[in-house]
PDB file of N, H, CA, C and O in Angstrom:
ATOM      1  N   MET A   1       6.142  -7.544  34.025  1.00  0.00           N
ATOM      2  CA  MET A   1       4.818  -7.005  33.863  1.00  0.00           C
ATOM      3  C   MET A   1       3.921  -7.942  33.063  1.00  0.00           C
ATOM      4  O   MET A   1       2.699  -7.807  33.105  1.00  0.00           O
ATOM      5  N   ARG A   2       4.498  -8.873  32.348  1.00  0.00           N
ATOM      6  H   ARG A   2       5.491  -8.982  32.314  1.00  0.00           H
ATOM      7  CA  ARG A   2       3.724  -9.819  31.538  1.00  0.00           C
ATOM      8  C   ARG A   2       2.813  -9.105  30.539  1.00  0.00           C
ATOM      9  O   ARG A   2       1.588  -9.218  30.592  1.00  0.00           O
ATOM     10  N   VAL A   3       3.440  -8.376  29.640  1.00  0.00           N
ATOM     11  H   VAL A   3       4.434  -8.284  29.597  1.00  0.00           H
ATOM     12  CA  VAL A   3       2.725  -7.666  28.586  1.00  0.00           C
ATOM     13  C   VAL A   3       2.939  -8.435  27.291  1.00  0.00           C
ATOM     14  O   VAL A   3       4.076  -8.700  26.899  1.00  0.00           O
ATOM     15  N   TYR A   4       1.838  -8.795  26.624  1.00  0.00           N
ATOM     16  H   TYR A   4       0.915  -8.580  26.942  1.00  0.00           H
ATOM     17  CA  TYR A   4       1.917  -9.589  25.403  1.00  0.00           C
ATOM     18  C   TYR A   4       1.137  -8.906  24.286  1.00  0.00           C
ATOM     19  O   TYR A   4       0.063  -8.350  24.518  1.00  0.00           O
ATOM     20  N   ALA A   5       1.686  -8.952  23.064  1.00  0.00           N
ATOM     21  H   ALA A   5       2.558  -9.403  22.875  1.00  0.00           H
ATOM     22  CA  ALA A   5       1.000  -8.386  21.900  1.00  0.00           C
ATOM     23  C   ALA A   5      -0.306  -9.136  21.676  1.00  0.00           C
ATOM     24  O   ALA A   5      -0.344 -10.365  21.730  1.00  0.00           O
ATOM     25  N   GLY A   6      -1.369  -8.389  21.426  1.00  0.00           N
ATOM     26  H   GLY A   6      -1.338  -7.391  21.383  1.00  0.00           H
ATOM     27  CA  GLY A   6      -2.667  -8.993  21.162  1.00  0.00           C
ATOM     28  C   GLY A   6      -3.500  -9.287  22.386  1.00  0.00           C
ATOM     29  O   GLY A   6      -4.639  -9.734  22.255  1.00  0.00           O
ATOM     30  N   LYS A   7      -2.965  -9.048  23.583  1.00  0.00           N
ATOM     31  H   LYS A   7      -2.040  -8.684  23.689  1.00  0.00           H
ATOM     32  CA  LYS A   7      -3.716  -9.296  24.818  1.00  0.00           C
ATOM     33  C   LYS A   7      -3.810  -8.007  25.623  1.00  0.00           C
ATOM     34  O   LYS A   7      -2.843  -7.254  25.739  1.00  0.00           O
ATOM     35  N   GLN A   8      -4.983  -7.774  26.169  1.00  0.00           N
ATOM     36  H   GLN A   8      -5.768  -8.386  26.074  1.00  0.00           H
ATOM     37  CA  GLN A   8      -5.202  -6.587  27.002  1.00  0.00           C
ATOM     38  C   GLN A   8      -4.395  -6.701  28.293  1.00  0.00           C
ATOM     39  O   GLN A   8      -4.330  -7.767  28.905  1.00  0.00           O
ATOM     40  N   HIS A   9      -3.785  -5.595  28.696  1.00  0.00           N
ATOM     41  H   HIS A   9      -3.838  -4.729  28.199  1.00  0.00           H
ATOM     42  CA  HIS A   9      -3.083  -5.511  29.966  1.00  0.00           C
ATOM     43  C   HIS A   9      -3.882  -4.583  30.863  1.00  0.00           C
ATOM     44  O   HIS A   9      -4.447  -3.601  30.379  1.00  0.00           O
ATOM     45  N   CYS A  10      -3.944  -4.867  32.149  1.00  0.00           N
ATOM     46  H   CYS A  10      -3.486  -5.665  32.542  1.00  0.00           H
ATOM     47  CA  CYS A  10      -4.797  -4.097  33.055  1.00  0.00           C
ATOM     48  C   CYS A  10      -4.352  -2.640  33.206  1.00  0.00           C
ATOM     49  O   CYS A  10      -5.178  -1.795  33.551  1.00  0.00           O
ATOM     50  N   ILE A  11      -3.086  -2.317  32.963  1.00  0.00           N
ATOM     51  H   ILE A  11      -2.415  -3.003  32.683  1.00  0.00           H
ATOM     52  CA  ILE A  11      -2.594  -0.950  33.119  1.00  0.00           C
ATOM     53  C   ILE A  11      -2.428  -0.237  31.776  1.00  0.00           C
ATOM     54  O   ILE A  11      -2.929   0.874  31.598  1.00  0.00           O
ATOM     55  N   CYS A  12      -1.733  -0.862  30.840  1.00  0.00           N
ATOM     56  H   CYS A  12      -1.325  -1.764  30.985  1.00  0.00           H
ATOM     57  CA  CYS A  12      -1.395  -0.172  29.586  1.00  0.00           C
ATOM     58  C   CYS A  12      -2.263  -0.572  28.409  1.00  0.00           C
ATOM     59  O   CYS A  12      -2.029  -0.097  27.298  1.00  0.00           O
ATOM     60  N   GLY A  13      -3.246  -1.419  28.605  1.00  0.00           N
ATOM     61  H   GLY A  13      -3.437  -1.805  29.507  1.00  0.00           H
ATOM     62  CA  GLY A  13      -4.119  -1.814  27.501  1.00  0.00           C
ATOM     63  C   GLY A  13      -3.431  -2.778  26.557  1.00  0.00           C
ATOM     64  O   GLY A  13      -2.627  -3.603  26.990  1.00  0.00           O
ATOM     65  N   GLU A  14      -3.741  -2.684  25.259  1.00  0.00           N
ATOM     66  H   GLU A  14      -4.394  -2.014  24.907  1.00  0.00           H
ATOM     67  CA  GLU A  14      -3.137  -3.561  24.252  1.00  0.00           C
ATOM     68  C   GLU A  14      -1.797  -2.955  23.826  1.00  0.00           C
ATOM     69  O   GLU A  14      -1.783  -1.842  23.299  1.00  0.00           O
ATOM     70  N   PRO A  15      -0.670  -3.646  24.035  1.00  0.00           N
ATOM     71  CA  PRO A  15       0.650  -3.057  23.810  1.00  0.00           C
ATOM     72  C   PRO A  15       0.919  -2.636  22.365  1.00  0.00           C
ATOM     73  O   PRO A  15       1.551  -1.603  22.146  1.00  0.00           O
ATOM     74  N   ARG A  16       0.465  -3.392  21.388  1.00  0.00           N
ATOM     75  H   ARG A  16      -0.048  -4.232  21.566  1.00  0.00           H
ATOM     76  CA  ARG A  16       0.710  -3.016  19.998  1.00  0.00           C
ATOM     77  C   ARG A  16       0.024  -1.687  19.677  1.00  0.00           C
ATOM     78  O   ARG A  16       0.592  -0.835  18.994  1.00  0.00           O
ATOM     79  N   GLU A  17      -1.189  -1.524  20.170  1.00  0.00           N
ATOM     80  H   GLU A  17      -1.651  -2.216  20.724  1.00  0.00           H
ATOM     81  CA  GLU A  17      -1.915  -0.268  19.949  1.00  0.00           C
ATOM     82  C   GLU A  17      -1.225   0.887  20.665  1.00  0.00           C
ATOM     83  O   GLU A  17      -1.124   1.983  20.113  1.00  0.00           O
ATOM     84  N   LEU A  18      -0.754   0.657  21.877  1.00  0.00           N
ATOM     85  H   LEU A  18      -0.836  -0.233  22.325  1.00  0.00           H
ATOM     86  CA  LEU A  18      -0.045   1.690  22.626  1.00  0.00           C
ATOM     87  C   LEU A  18       1.192   2.157  21.875  1.00  0.00           C
ATOM     88  O   LEU A  18       1.431   3.358  21.752  1.00  0.00           O
ATOM     89  N   LEU A  19       1.981   1.208  21.371  1.00  0.00           N
ATOM     90  H   LEU A  19       1.787   0.232  21.470  1.00  0.00           H
ATOM     91  CA  LEU A  19       3.203   1.567  20.649  1.00  0.00           C
ATOM     92  C   LEU A  19       2.924   2.244  19.317  1.00  0.00           C
ATOM     93  O   LEU A  19       3.478   3.305  19.029  1.00  0.00           O
ATOM     94  N   THR A  20       2.064   1.634  18.500  1.00  0.00           N
ATOM     95  H   THR A  20       1.613   0.772  18.734  1.00  0.00           H
ATOM     96  CA  THR A  20       1.898   2.123  17.129  1.00  0.00           C
ATOM     97  C   THR A  20       0.921   3.279  17.009  1.00  0.00           C
ATOM     98  O   THR A  20       1.137   4.178  16.196  1.00  0.00           O
ATOM     99  N   LYS A  21      -0.131   3.281  17.783  1.00  0.00           N
ATOM    100  H   LYS A  21      -0.306   2.551  18.443  1.00  0.00           H
ATOM    101  CA  LYS A  21      -1.131   4.336  17.619  1.00  0.00           C
ATOM    102  C   LYS A  21      -0.918   5.519  18.553  1.00  0.00           C
ATOM    103  O   LYS A  21      -1.259   6.646  18.197  1.00  0.00           O
ATOM    104  N   VAL A  22      -0.371   5.294  19.718  1.00  0.00           N
ATOM    105  H   VAL A  22      -0.093   4.378  20.008  1.00  0.00           H
ATOM    106  CA  VAL A  22      -0.220   6.386  20.679  1.00  0.00           C
ATOM    107  C   VAL A  22       1.183   6.977  20.618  1.00  0.00           C
ATOM    108  O   VAL A  22       1.336   8.157  20.303  1.00  0.00           O
ATOM    109  N   TRP A  23       2.199   6.190  20.910  1.00  0.00           N
ATOM    110  H   TRP A  23       2.074   5.232  21.167  1.00  0.00           H
ATOM    111  CA  TRP A  23       3.555   6.737  20.991  1.00  0.00           C
ATOM    112  C   TRP A  23       4.113   7.154  19.636  1.00  0.00           C
ATOM    113  O   TRP A  23       4.861   8.128  19.561  1.00  0.00           O
ATOM    114  N   VAL A  24       3.769   6.442  18.560  1.00  0.00           N
ATOM    115  H   VAL A  24       3.161   5.650  18.621  1.00  0.00           H
ATOM    116  CA  VAL A  24       4.239   6.832  17.226  1.00  0.00           C
ATOM    117  C   VAL A  24       3.532   8.111  16.798  1.00  0.00           C
ATOM    118  O   VAL A  24       4.185   9.029  16.303  1.00  0.00           O
ATOM    119  N   GLN A  25       2.222   8.197  16.971  1.00  0.00           N
ATOM    120  H   GLN A  25       1.691   7.450  17.373  1.00  0.00           H
ATOM    121  CA  GLN A  25       1.492   9.396  16.564  1.00  0.00           C
ATOM    122  C   GLN A  25       1.898  10.622  17.366  1.00  0.00           C
ATOM    123  O   GLN A  25       1.869  11.735  16.841  1.00  0.00           O
ATOM    124  N   GLU A  26       2.275  10.443  18.623  1.00  0.00           N
ATOM    125  H   GLU A  26       2.300   9.539  19.049  1.00  0.00           H
ATOM    126  CA  GLU A  26       2.694  11.574  19.443  1.00  0.00           C
ATOM    127  C   GLU A  26       4.160  11.932  19.235  1.00  0.00           C
ATOM    128  O   GLU A  26       4.630  12.932  19.778  1.00  0.00           O
ATOM    129  N   GLY A  27       4.890  11.135  18.457  1.00  0.00           N
ATOM    130  H   GLY A  27       4.508  10.323  18.016  1.00  0.00           H
ATOM    131  CA  GLY A  27       6.271  11.469  18.121  1.00  0.00           C
ATOM    132  C   GLY A  27       7.324  10.931  19.064  1.00  0.00           C
ATOM    133  O   GLY A  27       8.496  11.284  18.933  1.00  0.00           O
ATOM    134  N   TYR A  28       6.947  10.085  20.015  1.00  0.00           N
ATOM    135  H   TYR A  28       5.995   9.798  20.122  1.00  0.00           H
ATOM    136  CA  TYR A  28       7.945   9.505  20.916  1.00  0.00           C
ATOM    137  C   TYR A  28       8.732   8.392  20.242  1.00  0.00           C
ATOM    138  O   TYR A  28       9.899   8.179  20.570  1.00  0.00           O
ATOM    139  N   LEU A  29       8.114   7.675  19.303  1.00  0.00           N
ATOM    140  H   LEU A  29       7.166   7.848  19.037  1.00  0.00           H
ATOM    141  CA  LEU A  29       8.767   6.580  18.592  1.00  0.00           C
ATOM    142  C   LEU A  29       8.565   6.748  17.095  1.00  0.00           C
ATOM    143  O   LEU A  29       7.592   7.353  16.644  1.00  0.00           O
ATOM    144  N   GLU A  30       9.504   6.200  16.337  1.00  0.00           N
ATOM    145  H   GLU A  30      10.294   5.709  16.703  1.00  0.00           H
ATOM    146  CA  GLU A  30       9.356   6.074  14.890  1.00  0.00           C
ATOM    147  C   GLU A  30       9.299   4.585  14.577  1.00  0.00           C
ATOM    148  O   GLU A  30      10.029   3.792  15.172  1.00  0.00           O
ATOM    149  N   TYR A  31       8.447   4.211  13.656  1.00  0.00           N
ATOM    150  H   TYR A  31       7.854   4.855  13.172  1.00  0.00           H
ATOM    151  CA  TYR A  31       8.230   2.815  13.283  1.00  0.00           C
ATOM    152  C   TYR A  31       8.574   2.704  11.811  1.00  0.00           C
ATOM    153  O   TYR A  31       7.901   3.297  10.967  1.00  0.00           O
ATOM    154  N   ARG A  32       9.624   1.945  11.493  1.00  0.00           N
ATOM    155  H   ARG A  32      10.170   1.463  12.178  1.00  0.00           H
ATOM    156  CA  ARG A  32      10.018   1.849  10.096  1.00  0.00           C
ATOM    157  C   ARG A  32      10.526   0.456   9.754  1.00  0.00           C
ATOM    158  O   ARG A  32      10.936  -0.321  10.616  1.00  0.00           O
ATOM    159  N   GLN A  33      10.479   0.179   8.454  1.00  0.00           N
ATOM    160  H   GLN A  33      10.146   0.810   7.753  1.00  0.00           H
ATOM    161  CA  GLN A  33      10.931  -1.120   7.968  1.00  0.00           C
ATOM    162  C   GLN A  33      12.449  -1.163   7.941  1.00  0.00           C
ATOM    163  O   GLN A  33      13.095  -0.186   7.559  1.00  0.00           O
ATOM    164  N   VAL A  34      13.020  -2.288   8.344  1.00  0.00           N
ATOM    165  H   VAL A  34      12.496  -3.081   8.654  1.00  0.00           H
ATOM    166  CA  VAL A  34      14.461  -2.493   8.286  1.00  0.00           C
ATOM    167  C   VAL A  34      14.845  -2.640   6.811  1.00  0.00           C
ATOM    168  O   VAL A  34      14.267  -3.470   6.110  1.00  0.00           O
ATOM    169  N   PRO A  35      15.806  -1.851   6.331  1.00  0.00           N
ATOM    170  CA  PRO A  35      16.195  -1.930   4.917  1.00  0.00           C
ATOM    171  C   PRO A  35      16.685  -3.325   4.528  1.00  0.00           C
ATOM    172  O   PRO A  35      17.386  -3.983   5.296  1.00  0.00           O
ATOM    173  N   HIS A  36      16.314  -3.758   3.349  1.00  0.00           N
ATOM    174  H   HIS A  36      15.745  -3.224   2.725  1.00  0.00           H
ATOM    175  CA  HIS A  36      16.754  -5.023   2.751  1.00  0.00           C
ATOM    176  C   HIS A  36      16.342  -6.250   3.561  1.00  0.00           C
ATOM    177  O   HIS A  36      17.029  -7.271   3.521  1.00  0.00           O
ATOM    178  N   SER A  37      15.241  -6.166   4.289  1.00  0.00           N
ATOM    179  H   SER A  37      14.683  -5.337   4.322  1.00  0.00           H
ATOM    180  CA  SER A  37      14.779  -7.337   5.050  1.00  0.00           C
ATOM    181  C   SER A  37      13.699  -8.054   4.243  1.00  0.00           C
ATOM    182  O   SER A  37      12.749  -7.438   3.763  1.00  0.00           O
ATOM    183  N   ASP A  38      13.865  -9.357   4.107  1.00  0.00           N
ATOM    184  H   ASP A  38      14.637  -9.858   4.497  1.00  0.00           H
ATOM    185  CA  ASP A  38      12.909 -10.159   3.359  1.00  0.00           C
ATOM    186  C   ASP A  38      12.729 -11.486   4.086  1.00  0.00           C
ATOM    187  O   ASP A  38      13.647 -12.304   4.041  1.00  0.00           O
ATOM    188  N   PRO A  39      11.632 -11.748   4.740  1.00  0.00           N
ATOM    189  CA  PRO A  39      10.419 -10.941   4.791  1.00  0.00           C
ATOM    190  C   PRO A  39      10.634  -9.656   5.586  1.00  0.00           C
ATOM    191  O   PRO A  39      11.612  -9.519   6.322  1.00  0.00           O
ATOM    192  N   ALA A  40       9.715  -8.730   5.426  1.00  0.00           N
ATOM    193  H   ALA A  40       8.921  -8.841   4.829  1.00  0.00           H
ATOM    194  CA  ALA A  40       9.850  -7.409   6.045  1.00  0.00           C
ATOM    195  C   ALA A  40       9.906  -7.502   7.573  1.00  0.00           C
ATOM    196  O   ALA A  40       9.107  -8.199   8.198  1.00  0.00           O
ATOM    197  N   HIS A  41      10.857  -6.795   8.149  1.00  0.00           N
ATOM    198  H   HIS A  41      11.506  -6.229   7.641  1.00  0.00           H
ATOM    199  CA  HIS A  41      10.981  -6.640   9.599  1.00  0.00           C
ATOM    200  C   HIS A  41      10.881  -5.155   9.898  1.00  0.00           C
ATOM    201  O   HIS A  41      11.297  -4.313   9.102  1.00  0.00           O
ATOM    202  N   TYR A  42      10.326  -4.853  11.051  1.00  0.00           N
ATOM    203  H   TYR A  42       9.988  -5.537  11.697  1.00  0.00           H
ATOM    204  CA  TYR A  42      10.146  -3.457  11.436  1.00  0.00           C
ATOM    205  C   TYR A  42      10.853  -3.198  12.753  1.00  0.00           C
ATOM    206  O   TYR A  42      11.047  -4.111  13.555  1.00  0.00           O
ATOM    207  N   GLU A  43      11.239  -1.932  12.974  1.00  0.00           N
ATOM    208  H   GLU A  43      11.081  -1.190  12.322  1.00  0.00           H
ATOM    209  CA  GLU A  43      11.929  -1.564  14.196  1.00  0.00           C
ATOM    210  C   GLU A  43      11.349  -0.265  14.747  1.00  0.00           C
ATOM    211  O   GLU A  43      10.786   0.544  14.008  1.00  0.00           O
ATOM    212  N   PHE A  44      11.496  -0.085  16.036  1.00  0.00           N
ATOM    213  H   PHE A  44      11.953  -0.741  16.635  1.00  0.00           H
ATOM    214  CA  PHE A  44      11.107   1.157  16.689  1.00  0.00           C
ATOM    215  C   PHE A  44      12.375   1.930  17.017  1.00  0.00           C
ATOM    216  O   PHE A  44      13.339   1.373  17.542  1.00  0.00           O
ATOM    217  N   LEU A  45      12.363   3.213  16.701  1.00  0.00           N
ATOM    218  H   LEU A  45      11.580   3.666  16.274  1.00  0.00           H
ATOM    219  CA  LEU A  45      13.470   4.112  17.034  1.00  0.00           C
ATOM    220  C   LEU A  45      12.904   5.270  17.840  1.00  0.00           C
ATOM    221  O   LEU A  45      11.721   5.592  17.729  1.00  0.00           O
ATOM    222  N   TRP A  46      13.752   5.899  18.654  1.00  0.00           N
ATOM    223  H   TRP A  46      14.713   5.638  18.744  1.00  0.00           H
ATOM    224  CA  TRP A  46      13.283   7.065  19.393  1.00  0.00           C
ATOM    225  C   TRP A  46      12.933   8.160  18.412  1.00  0.00           C
ATOM    226  O   TRP A  46      13.679   8.414  17.467  1.00  0.00           O
ATOM    227  N   GLY A  47      11.811   8.807  18.628  1.00  0.00           N
ATOM    228  H   GLY A  47      11.204   8.601  19.396  1.00  0.00           H
ATOM    229  CA  GLY A  47      11.322   9.851  17.745  1.00  0.00           C
ATOM    230  C   GLY A  47      11.819  11.227  18.147  1.00  0.00           C
ATOM    231  O   GLY A  47      12.504  11.372  19.159  1.00  0.00           O
ATOM    232  N   PRO A  48      11.479  12.234  17.362  1.00  0.00           N
ATOM    233  CA  PRO A  48      11.957  13.594  17.612  1.00  0.00           C
ATOM    234  C   PRO A  48      11.451  14.189  18.922  1.00  0.00           C
ATOM    235  O   PRO A  48      12.149  14.995  19.538  1.00  0.00           O
ATOM    236  N   ARG A  49      10.261  13.811  19.356  1.00  0.00           N
ATOM    237  H   ARG A  49       9.694  13.156  18.856  1.00  0.00           H
ATOM    238  CA  ARG A  49       9.732  14.351  20.608  1.00  0.00           C
ATOM    239  C   ARG A  49      10.538  13.861  21.803  1.00  0.00           C
ATOM    240  O   ARG A  49      10.777  14.622  22.741  1.00  0.00           O
ATOM    241  N   ASP A  50      10.956  12.609  21.780  1.00  0.00           N
ATOM    242  H   ASP A  50      10.761  11.991  21.018  1.00  0.00           H
ATOM    243  CA  ASP A  50      11.774  12.089  22.875  1.00  0.00           C
ATOM    244  C   ASP A  50      13.164  12.700  22.850  1.00  0.00           C
ATOM    245  O   ASP A  50      13.727  12.989  23.906  1.00  0.00           O
ATOM    246  N   GLN A  51      13.727  12.902  21.674  1.00  0.00           N
ATOM    247  H   GLN A  51      13.270  12.668  20.816  1.00  0.00           H
ATOM    248  CA  GLN A  51      15.093  13.411  21.556  1.00  0.00           C
ATOM    249  C   GLN A  51      15.214  14.852  22.037  1.00  0.00           C
ATOM    250  O   GLN A  51      16.275  15.253  22.515  1.00  0.00           O
ATOM    251  N   ARG A  52      14.142  15.637  21.916  1.00  0.00           N
ATOM    252  H   ARG A  52      13.280  15.311  21.528  1.00  0.00           H
ATOM    253  CA  ARG A  52      14.245  17.025  22.364  1.00  0.00           C
ATOM    254  C   ARG A  52      14.047  17.153  23.862  1.00  0.00           C
ATOM    255  O   ARG A  52      14.383  18.182  24.449  1.00  0.00           O
ATOM    256  N   GLY A  53      13.501  16.108  24.489  1.00  0.00           N
ATOM    257  H   GLY A  53      13.229  15.272  24.013  1.00  0.00           H
ATOM    258  CA  GLY A  53      13.396  16.071  25.944  1.00  0.00           C
ATOM    259  C   GLY A  53      12.274  16.907  26.518  1.00  0.00           C
ATOM    260  O   GLY A  53      12.513  17.632  27.483  1.00  0.00           O
ATOM    261  N   ASP A  54      11.113  16.855  26.009  1.00  0.00           N
ATOM    262  H   ASP A  54      10.919  16.266  25.224  1.00  0.00           H
ATOM    263  CA  ASP A  54       9.904  17.535  26.484  1.00  0.00           C
ATOM    264  C   ASP A  54      10.113  18.358  27.762  1.00  0.00           C
ATOM    265  O   ASP A  54       9.899  17.848  28.861  1.00  0.00           O
ATOM    266  N   GLN A  55      10.521  19.600  27.632  1.00  0.00           N
ATOM    267  H   GLN A  55      10.695  20.015  26.739  1.00  0.00           H
ATOM    268  CA  GLN A  55      10.813  20.443  28.787  1.00  0.00           C
ATOM    269  C   GLN A  55       9.560  20.911  29.515  1.00  0.00           C
ATOM    270  O   GLN A  55       9.670  21.385  30.646  1.00  0.00           O
ATOM    271  N   GLN A  56       8.388  20.801  28.926  1.00  0.00           N
ATOM    272  H   GLN A  56       8.299  20.417  28.007  1.00  0.00           H
ATOM    273  CA  GLN A  56       7.175  21.305  29.541  1.00  0.00           C
ATOM    274  C   GLN A  56       6.547  20.317  30.514  1.00  0.00           C
ATOM    275  O   GLN A  56       5.428  20.544  30.974  1.00  0.00           O
ATOM    276  N   VAL A  57       7.226  19.242  30.836  1.00  0.00           N
ATOM    277  H   VAL A  57       8.135  19.058  30.462  1.00  0.00           H
ATOM    278  CA  VAL A  57       6.680  18.234  31.744  1.00  0.00           C
ATOM    279  C   VAL A  57       6.491  18.813  33.137  1.00  0.00           C
ATOM    280  O   VAL A  57       5.557  18.416  33.833  1.00  0.00           O
ATOM    281  N   ALA A  58       7.350  19.744  33.573  1.00  0.00           N
ATOM    282  H   ALA A  58       8.109  20.067  33.007  1.00  0.00           H
ATOM    283  CA  ALA A  58       7.274  20.297  34.919  1.00  0.00           C
ATOM    284  C   ALA A  58       6.037  21.160  35.119  1.00  0.00           C
ATOM    285  O   ALA A  58       5.620  21.350  36.262  1.00  0.00           O
ATOM    286  N   GLY A  59       5.437  21.687  34.071  1.00  0.00           N
ATOM    287  H   GLY A  59       5.776  21.533  33.143  1.00  0.00           H
ATOM    288  CA  GLY A  59       4.230  22.496  34.171  1.00  0.00           C
ATOM    289  C   GLY A  59       4.519  23.959  33.976  1.00  0.00           C
ATOM    290  O   GLY A  59       5.678  24.374  33.968  1.00  0.00           O
ATOM    291  N   PRO A  60       3.480  24.742  33.819  1.00  0.00           N
ATOM    292  CA  PRO A  60       3.652  26.160  33.515  1.00  0.00           C
ATOM    293  C   PRO A  60       4.252  26.969  34.655  1.00  0.00           C
ATOM    294  O   PRO A  60       4.892  27.987  34.388  1.00  0.00           O
ATOM    295  N   GLY A  61       4.084  26.579  35.886  1.00  0.00           N
ATOM    296  H   GLY A  61       3.565  25.752  36.102  1.00  0.00           H
ATOM    297  CA  GLY A  61       4.636  27.347  37.013  1.00  0.00           C
ATOM    298  C   GLY A  61       6.126  27.169  37.208  1.00  0.00           C
ATOM    299  O   GLY A  61       6.738  27.931  37.958  1.00  0.00           O
ATOM    300  N   ALA A  62       6.729  26.189  36.559  1.00  0.00           N
ATOM    301  H   ALA A  62       6.232  25.570  35.951  1.00  0.00           H
ATOM    302  CA  ALA A  62       8.150  25.915  36.764  1.00  0.00           C
ATOM    303  C   ALA A  62       9.031  27.038  36.234  1.00  0.00           C
ATOM    304  O   ALA A  62      10.079  27.306  36.821  1.00  0.00           O
ATOM    305  N   SER A  63       8.649  27.703  35.150  1.00  0.00           N
ATOM    306  H   SER A  63       7.797  27.485  34.673  1.00  0.00           H
ATOM    307  CA  SER A  63       9.480  28.772  34.594  1.00  0.00           C
ATOM    308  C   SER A  63       9.417  30.029  35.456  1.00  0.00           C
ATOM    309  O   SER A  63      10.368  30.811  35.450  1.00  0.00           O
ATOM    310  N   ALA A  64       8.343  30.249  36.189  1.00  0.00           N
ATOM    311  H   ALA A  64       7.571  29.614  36.194  1.00  0.00           H
ATOM    312  CA  ALA A  64       8.210  31.436  37.022  1.00  0.00           C
ATOM    313  C   ALA A  64       9.027  31.328  38.310  1.00  0.00           C
ATOM    314  O   ALA A  64       9.272  32.345  38.957  1.00  0.00           O
ATOM    315  N   GLN A  65       9.444  30.153  38.690  1.00  0.00           N
ATOM    316  H   GLN A  65       9.245  29.327  38.164  1.00  0.00           H
ATOM    317  CA  GLN A  65      10.189  29.974  39.930  1.00  0.00           C
ATOM    318  C   GLN A  65      11.563  30.625  39.886  1.00  0.00           C
ATOM    319  O   GLN A  65      12.057  31.091  40.913  1.00  0.00           O
ATOM    320  N   GLY A  66      12.188  30.665  38.714  1.00  0.00           N
ATOM    321  H   GLY A  66      11.787  30.287  37.880  1.00  0.00           H
ATOM    322  CA  GLY A  66      13.533  31.211  38.603  1.00  0.00           C
ATOM    323  C   GLY A  66      13.556  32.726  38.523  1.00  0.00           C
ATOM    324  O   GLY A  66      14.642  33.305  38.525  1.00  0.00           O
ATOM    325  N   GLN A  67      12.401  33.405  38.452  1.00  0.00           N
ATOM    326  H   GLN A  67      11.519  32.934  38.450  1.00  0.00           H
ATOM    327  CA  GLN A  67      12.375  34.863  38.330  1.00  0.00           C
ATOM    328  C   GLN A  67      12.339  35.554  39.651  1.00  0.00           C
ATOM    329  O   GLN A  67      12.315  36.784  39.705  1.00  0.00           O
TER     330      GLN A  67
END
């Protein structure tokens, strides 16, 4: 896909902003400093929203189908 930090991409925009401002704020990723790293290094981990598996993706009519 040729996605580079600091450069606009035609589909996903600026990747650093997508990761840190969108996915972290929505809870899909966690962004934290690696312990005892000097100079500081950061890592992305799956966040609580991804781990629970967003069941509402199918939409509101999906639960009525089983009744």
